[in-house]
N, CA, C and O atoms as a DFTB+ gen file, in Angstrom:
412 C
 N C O
     1  1      -2.993      47.475      62.334
     2  2      -1.943      47.541      61.708
     3  2      -1.999      47.116      59.926
     4  3      -1.000      47.321      59.237
     5  1      -2.693      46.790      59.595
     6  2      -3.211      46.760      57.875
     7  2      -3.166      48.011      57.184
     8  3      -3.012      47.956      55.964
     9  1      -3.302      49.458      57.899
    10  2      -3.590      50.376      57.609
    11  2      -2.148      51.112      56.996
    12  3      -2.268      52.225      56.482
    13  1      -0.793      50.471      57.062
    14  2       0.147      50.891      56.623
    15  2       1.280      49.708      56.003
    16  3       1.552      48.551      56.322
    17  1       1.645      50.416      55.219
    18  2       2.654      50.019      54.322
    19  2       4.091      49.593      54.768
    20  3       5.102      50.278      54.920
    21  1       3.856      48.135      54.945
    22  2       5.595      47.446      55.422
    23  2       6.556      46.857      55.081
    24  3       6.554      45.683      54.712
    25  1       7.579      47.625      55.158
    26  2       8.705      46.437      53.935
    27  2       8.354      44.951      54.603
    28  3       7.977      44.044      53.860
    29  1       8.489      44.750      55.983
    30  2       8.694      43.367      56.177
    31  2       8.455      43.741      57.708
    32  3       8.944      44.503      58.542
    33  1       6.914      42.303      57.585
    34  2       6.271      42.015      59.111
    35  2       7.479      40.861      59.177
    36  3       7.808      39.972      58.391
    37  1       8.029      41.324      60.587
    38  2       8.357      40.187      61.423
    39  2       7.458      39.065      62.245
    40  3       7.254      37.875      62.003
    41  1       7.008      39.919      63.309
    42  2       5.706      38.786      64.036
    43  2       4.522      39.530      63.721
    44  3       4.681      40.723      63.460
    45  1       3.380      39.055      63.695
    46  2       2.220      39.511      63.473
    47  2       1.247      38.346      64.911
    48  3       1.255      37.162      64.577
    49  1       0.904      38.473      65.563
    50  2       0.017      37.618      66.675
    51  2      -0.725      38.650      67.687
    52  3      -0.630      39.877      67.726
    53  1      -1.335      37.952      68.325
    54  2      -2.318      38.459      69.096
    55  2      -1.988      39.528      70.164
    56  3      -2.844      40.287      70.617
    57  1      -0.898      39.535      70.475
    58  2      -0.023      40.555      71.872
    59  2       1.187      41.297      71.149
    60  3       1.556      42.456      71.337
    61  1       1.592      40.571      70.481
    62  2       2.846      41.298      69.403
    63  2       3.147      41.470      68.255
    64  3       2.978      40.543      67.463
    65  1       3.673      42.680      67.830
    66  2       3.462      42.785      66.275
    67  2       5.299      43.744      66.540
    68  3       5.846      44.517      67.327
    69  1       5.620      42.872      65.074
    70  2       6.947      43.796      64.949
    71  2       7.006      43.728      63.318
    72  3       6.775      42.789      62.555
    73  1       7.428      45.166      63.056
    74  2       7.642      45.053      61.357
    75  2       8.368      46.559      61.513
    76  3       8.479      47.447      62.359
    77  1       8.898      46.182      59.777
    78  2       9.738      47.749      59.705
    79  2       9.137      48.613      58.646
    80  3       9.011      48.059      57.554
    81  1       8.752      49.814      58.735
    82  2       8.079      50.516      57.878
    83  2       8.916      51.322      57.111
    84  3      10.013      51.323      57.670
    85  1       8.947      52.226      55.786
    86  2       9.609      53.279      55.630
    87  2       9.274      54.921      55.460
    88  3       8.234      55.297      54.919
    89  1      10.163      55.740      55.926
    90  2      10.515      57.012      56.180
    91  2       8.442      57.502      56.002
    92  3       7.653      57.754      56.913
    93  1       8.192      57.460      54.485
    94  2       7.152      58.004      54.032
    95  2       5.998      57.581      54.957
    96  3       5.154      58.460      55.129
    97  1       5.789      56.389      55.600
    98  2       4.898      55.970      56.256
    99  2       4.708      56.238      57.849
   100  3       3.709      56.107      58.557
   101  1       6.074      56.675      58.165
   102  2       5.839      57.191      59.883
   103  2       5.466      58.118      60.271
   104  3       5.459      58.222      61.497
   105  1       5.030      59.121      59.556
   106  2       4.254      60.465      60.318
   107  2       2.782      59.862      60.137
   108  3       1.924      60.394      60.841
   109  1       2.446      59.015      59.448
   110  2       0.817      58.503      59.372
   111  2       0.724      57.692      60.603
   112  3      -0.287      57.741      61.304
   113  1       1.931      56.807      60.949
   114  2       1.931      55.798      61.871
   115  2       1.572      56.263      63.479
   116  3       0.764      55.788      64.278
   117  1       2.722      57.631      63.618
   118  2       2.886      58.496      64.695
   119  2       1.745      59.422      65.050
   120  3       1.697      59.978      66.147
   121  1       0.723      59.602      64.006
   122  2      -0.131      60.544      64.269
   123  2      -1.351      59.355      65.343
   124  3      -1.921      59.500      66.425
   125  1      -1.289      58.169      64.254
   126  2      -1.775      56.751      64.615
   127  2      -1.968      56.586      66.138
   128  3      -3.084      56.393      66.621
   129  1      -0.944      56.660      66.810
   130  2      -0.016      55.668      67.748
   131  2      -0.700      57.002      68.853
   132  3      -1.442      56.697      69.787
   133  1      -0.275      58.602      68.533
   134  2      -0.418      59.648      69.586
   135  2      -2.247      59.523      69.445
   136  3      -2.624      60.088      70.472
   137  1      -3.372      59.111      68.759
   138  2      -4.662      59.290      68.925
   139  2      -4.809      57.855      69.950
   140  3      -5.641      57.828      70.857
   141  1      -3.949      56.772      69.683
   142  2      -4.258      55.573      70.560
   143  2      -4.380      55.636      71.939
   144  3      -5.282      55.481      72.762
   145  1      -2.475      56.081      71.944
   146  2      -1.753      56.082      73.425
   147  2      -1.250      56.884      74.056
   148  3      -0.548      56.736      75.057
   149  1      -1.663      58.119      73.359
   150  2      -1.059      59.569      73.609
   151  2       0.210      59.819      73.243
   152  3       0.833      59.072      72.488
   153  1       0.742      61.017      73.812
   154  2       1.923      61.723      73.286
   155  2       3.451      60.481      74.118
   156  3       3.349      59.820      75.152
   157  1       4.453      60.559      73.356
   158  2       5.371      59.842      73.874
   159  2       5.870      59.974      75.054
   160  3       6.189      61.084      75.480
   161  1       6.005      58.912      75.726
   162  2       6.427      58.973      77.309
   163  2       8.392      58.778      77.215
   164  3       9.150      58.530      78.153
   165  1       8.647      58.941      76.139
   166  2      10.067      58.616      75.801
   167  2      10.242      59.023      74.091
   168  3       9.730      58.368      73.184
   169  1      11.152      60.351      73.895
   170  2      11.936      60.655      75.072
   171  2      11.339      61.534      75.568
   172  3      10.414      62.154      75.045
   173  1      12.051      61.791      77.251
   174  2      11.459      62.324      77.890
   175  2      12.160      63.211      78.923
   176  3      13.292      62.780      79.140
   177  1      11.827      64.441      79.719
   178  2      13.092      64.799      81.159
   179  2      13.011      64.098      82.094
   180  3      13.894      63.907      82.930
   181  1      11.689      63.521      82.056
   182  2      11.356      62.432      83.388
   183  2      11.838      61.059      82.997
   184  3      11.809      60.576      81.865
   185  1      12.389      60.371      84.362
   186  2      12.882      59.098      83.763
   187  2      11.555      57.919      83.932
   188  3      10.790      57.718      84.876
   189  1      11.622      57.546      83.161
   190  2      10.236      56.109      83.007
   191  2       9.594      55.919      84.605
   192  3      10.212      56.400      85.555
   193  1       8.450      55.261      84.784
   194  2       8.422      54.579      85.781
   195  2       8.973      53.204      85.802
   196  3       9.020      52.547      84.762
   197  1       9.398      52.727      86.954
   198  2      10.407      51.465      87.309
   199  2       9.337      49.722      86.024
   200  3       9.712      48.954      85.138
   201  1       8.010      49.980      86.775
   202  2       7.373      49.217      85.691
   203  2       7.370      49.221      84.187
   204  3       7.500      48.224      83.478
   205  1       7.213      50.412      83.803
   206  2       7.390      50.624      82.363
   207  2       8.883      50.013      81.723
   208  3       9.076      49.178      80.839
   209  1       9.830      50.795      82.555
   210  2      11.142      50.592      82.168
   211  2      11.468      49.058      81.698
   212  3      11.962      48.735      80.618
   213  1      10.979      47.976      83.026
   214  2      11.044      46.592      83.433
   215  2      10.425      45.891      81.837
   216  3      11.071      45.064      81.194
   217  1       9.293      46.343      81.485
   218  2       8.239      46.021      80.402
   219  2       9.374      46.220      78.781
   220  3       9.379      45.604      77.715
   221  1      10.090      47.205      79.232
   222  2      10.437      47.835      78.087
   223  2      11.415      46.776      77.763
   224  3      11.353      45.942      76.860
   225  1      12.488      46.985      78.814
   226  2      13.746      45.782      78.930
   227  2      13.113      45.205      78.250
   228  3      12.940      45.554      77.082
   229  1      12.645      44.285      78.703
   230  2      12.111      42.289      78.248
   231  2      12.241      42.969      76.763
   232  3      13.124      42.376      76.142
   233  1      11.669      43.984      76.018
   234  2      11.538      43.482      74.717
   235  2      12.803      44.585      73.728
   236  3      12.517      45.057      72.628
   237  1      13.954      44.776      74.323
   238  2      14.820      45.224      73.746
   239  2      15.509      46.720      74.756
   240  3      16.632      47.189      74.943
   241  1      14.719      46.908      75.007
   242  2      15.671      48.495      75.853
   243  2      15.100      49.416      74.843
   244  3      14.743      49.259      73.676
   245  1      15.126      50.455      75.675
   246  2      14.937      51.926      74.352
   247  2      16.301      52.849      74.601
   248  3      17.048      52.785      75.577
   249  1      16.382      53.459      73.796
   250  2      17.809      54.566      73.805
   251  2      17.404      55.445      72.995
   252  3      16.433      55.569      72.248
   253  1      18.796      56.366      73.404
   254  2      18.219      58.488      72.822
   255  2      18.064      57.699      71.285
   256  3      18.587      56.635      70.956
   257  1      17.408      58.352      70.686
   258  2      17.175      58.549      69.447
   259  2      15.801      57.632      68.744
   260  3      15.306      57.745      67.622
   261  1      15.470      56.808      69.752
   262  2      14.389      55.911      69.618
   263  2      13.035      56.772      70.584
   264  3      13.189      57.766      71.293
   265  1      11.786      56.042      70.332
   266  2      10.450      56.332      70.446
   267  2       9.768      55.123      71.330
   268  3       9.593      53.949      71.003
   269  1       9.338      56.003      72.935
   270  2       8.562      54.633      73.648
   271  2       6.841      55.605      73.575
   272  3       6.756      56.832      73.527
   273  1       5.842      54.782      73.586
   274  2       4.572      55.125      73.457
   275  2       4.350      54.008      74.852
   276  3       4.925      52.938      75.049
   277  1       3.511      54.563      75.532
   278  2       2.817      53.778      76.909
   279  2       1.844      53.973      77.235
   280  3       1.702      55.141      77.599
   281  1       0.649      53.136      77.334
   282  2      -0.327      53.516      78.259
   283  2      -0.881      52.154      78.790
   284  3      -0.587      51.037      78.364
   285  1      -1.793      52.488      79.866
   286  2      -2.256      51.452      80.884
   287  2      -3.573      51.428      80.732
   288  3      -4.147      52.507      80.881
   289  1      -4.278      50.392      80.449
   290  2      -5.917      50.881      80.415
   291  2      -6.675      49.946      81.627
   292  3      -7.750      49.347      81.599
   293  1      -5.403      50.113      82.965
   294  2      -6.346      49.608      84.018
   295  2      -6.325      47.547      83.991
   296  3      -5.741      46.926      84.878
   297  1      -6.921      46.974      83.052
   298  2      -6.008      45.846      82.549
   299  2      -5.214      45.839      81.582
   300  3      -5.811      46.910      81.479
   301  1      -4.467      45.748      80.738
   302  2      -3.491      46.057      79.949
   303  2      -2.563      47.401      79.923
   304  3      -2.741      48.567      80.275
   305  1      -1.641      46.776      79.420
   306  2      -0.936      47.880      79.211
   307  2       0.037      47.674      77.694
   308  3       0.550      46.661      77.218
   309  1       0.014      49.223      77.175
   310  2       0.168      48.787      75.466
   311  2       1.661      49.778      75.416
   312  3       1.809      50.963      75.714
   313  1       2.590      48.830      74.947
   314  2       3.878      49.946      74.615
   315  2       4.150      49.730      73.014
   316  3       3.883      48.719      72.364
   317  1       4.616      50.672      72.652
   318  2       4.818      50.880      71.050
   319  2       6.187      51.621      70.983
   320  3       6.300      52.815      71.263
   321  1       7.276      50.777      70.569
   322  2       8.636      51.410      70.671
   323  2       8.886      51.383      69.027
   324  3       8.593      50.449      68.280
   325  1       9.636      52.914      68.575
   326  2      10.009      53.564      67.745
   327  2      11.158      53.038      67.471
   328  3      11.644      52.872      68.590
   329  1      12.344      52.453      66.274
   330  2      13.579      52.594      66.966
   331  2      14.126      52.908      65.064
   332  3      14.094      51.954      64.287
   333  1      14.468      53.967      64.698
   334  2      14.757      54.197      63.683
   335  2      16.211      53.572      63.277
   336  3      17.034      53.273      64.141
   337  1      16.496      53.369      61.590
   338  2      17.241      52.637      61.313
   339  2      18.756      54.063      60.853
   340  3      18.743      55.234      60.476
   341  1      19.683      53.182      61.135
   342  2      20.417      54.579      60.767
   343  2      21.019      54.720      59.187
   344  3      22.094      55.293      59.013
   345  1      20.437      54.294      58.320
   346  2      19.774      54.547      56.484
   347  2      18.976      55.679      56.690
   348  3      18.989      56.444      55.725
   349  1      18.094      56.131      57.903
   350  2      17.419      57.443      57.820
   351  2      15.880      57.143      57.133
   352  3      14.943      57.933      57.246
   353  1      15.798      55.618      56.273
   354  2      14.790      55.029      55.334
   355  2      13.573      54.569      55.890
   356  3      12.402      54.852      55.637
   357  1      14.429      53.321      57.204
   358  2      13.609      52.595      58.065
   359  2      13.357      53.329      59.360
   360  3      13.746      54.351      59.925
   361  1      12.202      51.941      59.640
   362  2      11.677      52.323      61.228
   363  2      11.640      50.790      61.202
   364  3      11.506      50.047      60.229
   365  1      11.774      50.522      62.365
   366  2      11.476      49.325      63.156
   367  2      10.397      49.903      64.165
   368  3      10.556      50.878      64.900
   369  1       9.203      49.063      64.046
   370  2       8.171      49.293      65.057
   371  2       8.052      48.288      65.917
   372  3       7.991      47.240      65.275
   373  1       7.990      48.099      67.085
   374  2       7.566      46.883      68.032
   375  2       6.255      47.419      68.318
   376  3       6.087      48.634      68.207
   377  1       5.315      46.672      68.668
   378  2       3.748      47.180      69.591
   379  2       3.518      45.637      70.545
   380  3       3.309      44.476      70.193
   381  1       3.641      46.157      71.599
   382  2       3.016      44.757      72.775
   383  2       1.707      45.027      73.833
   384  3       1.422      45.997      74.535
   385  1       1.202      44.022      73.665
   386  2       0.240      44.273      74.666
   387  2       0.191      43.552      75.629
   388  3      -0.157      42.407      75.340
   389  1       0.469      43.795      77.068
   390  2       0.431      42.747      78.093
   391  2      -0.686      42.871      79.493
   392  3      -0.736      43.842      80.249
   393  1      -1.359      41.881      79.572
   394  2      -2.425      41.641      80.486
   395  2      -1.728      42.045      81.837
   396  3      -0.520      41.874      82.004
   397  1      -2.480      42.543      82.707
   398  2      -2.218      42.192      84.323
   399  2      -1.298      41.485      84.787
   400  3      -0.433      41.733      85.627
   401  1      -1.503      40.681      84.259
   402  2      -0.896      39.516      84.923
   403  2       0.414      39.014      84.731
   404  3       0.983      38.329      85.581
   405  1       1.171      39.497      83.080
   406  2       1.982      39.264      82.964
   407  2       3.155      39.754      82.270
   408  3       3.864      39.433      81.316
   409  1       3.005      41.259      83.717
   410  2       4.032      41.620      84.206
   411  2       4.677      41.235      85.547
   412  3       5.758      41.724      85.876
């Protein structure tokens, strides 16, 4: 995550990252997330799988206007949640890596 200029770093540990970035960094971040995790799974026309919904709920849930990236590597699940601020200038990002036994 050092590739990006964050307004605030809230948490930065081995399996959980939370920070706030300005709008001008968002496109670069989304390109990086798509490359690493694939296309967003939310918003989507289909419902999130129960296991994904449970994991997301444990970190504040996901609502319309927000974006969720998710991948499962077989041993780990990785979630990236983007929560835009009402000011249109900032977005909170949470990235969580969960091992198979932590779900």
